[in-house]
C-alpha positions in Angstrom: -9.0 -37.5 16.8 -6.5 -35.1 14.9 -8.3 -32.3 12.7 -5.9 -31.9 10.2 -4.3 -35.9 10.1 -0.2 -35.3 7.7 -1.8 -36.7 4.7 -4.7 -34.0 4.6 -1.7 -31.3 6.3 1.2 -32.6 3.1 -2.1 -31.9 0.6 -2.7 -28.0 1.6 0.9 -27.9 1.3 1.1 -29.6 -2.4 -2.0 -27.6 -3.7 -0.8 -24.2 -2.6 2.8 -23.6 -1.7 3.8 -25.3 -4.0 1.7 -24.4 -6.7 4.1 -21.5 -9.4 1.2 -19.8 -9.7 -0.2 -19.1 -6.1 3.3 -18.4 -5.2 3.4 -16.1 -8.1 0.4 -14.6 -6.8 1.1 -14.8 -3.5 4.0 -12.6 -3.8 3.1 -10.3 -6.4 0.7 -9.8 -4.0 2.5 -9.4 -0.7 4.9 -6.1 -2.9 1.8 -4.7 -4.4 -0.5 -4.1 -1.5 1.9 -2.0 0.6 3.4 -0.2 -2.7 0.3 0.9 -3.7 -1.1 2.1 0.7 2.2 3.5 0.3 1.4 5.4 -2.8 -2.0 6.7 -1.3 0.0 8.4 1.7 2.7 10.4 -0.1 0.7 11.6 -3.4 -2.1 12.8 -0.6 0.6 14.5 1.7 1.9 15.7 -1.5 -0.9 17.2 -2.1 -1.9 18.8 0.7 2.0 19.6 0.5 1.4 21.6 -2.8 -1.9 23.4 -1.2 -0.1 24.6 1.2 2.6 26.5 -0.9 0.2 27.9 -3.1 -1.4 29.4 -0.2 1.3 31.3 0.6 3.0 32.3 -2.7 -0.2 33.9 -3.1 -0.6 35.2 0.8 3.0 37.4 0.0 0.9 38.6 -3.5 -1.4 40.0 -1.2 -1.0 40.6 2.0 -4.5 40.5 4.5 -3.0 43.9 6.1 -0.2 46.7 5.9 1.6 47.3 9.0 
């Protein structure tokens, strides 16, 4: 006994994959989710580098020990 017969499979494909609204949402999700993750990672790296540069500049102004 086949769980998913041919007619049922075709009906699922017709209701989902051939539906323009579903495809628009699916493409948008595939496009936006990685973009949001990459943007978050890049912004965290930017903040870390910005803090390091700021610490370096402050360190140059106020050296810890004069040799």
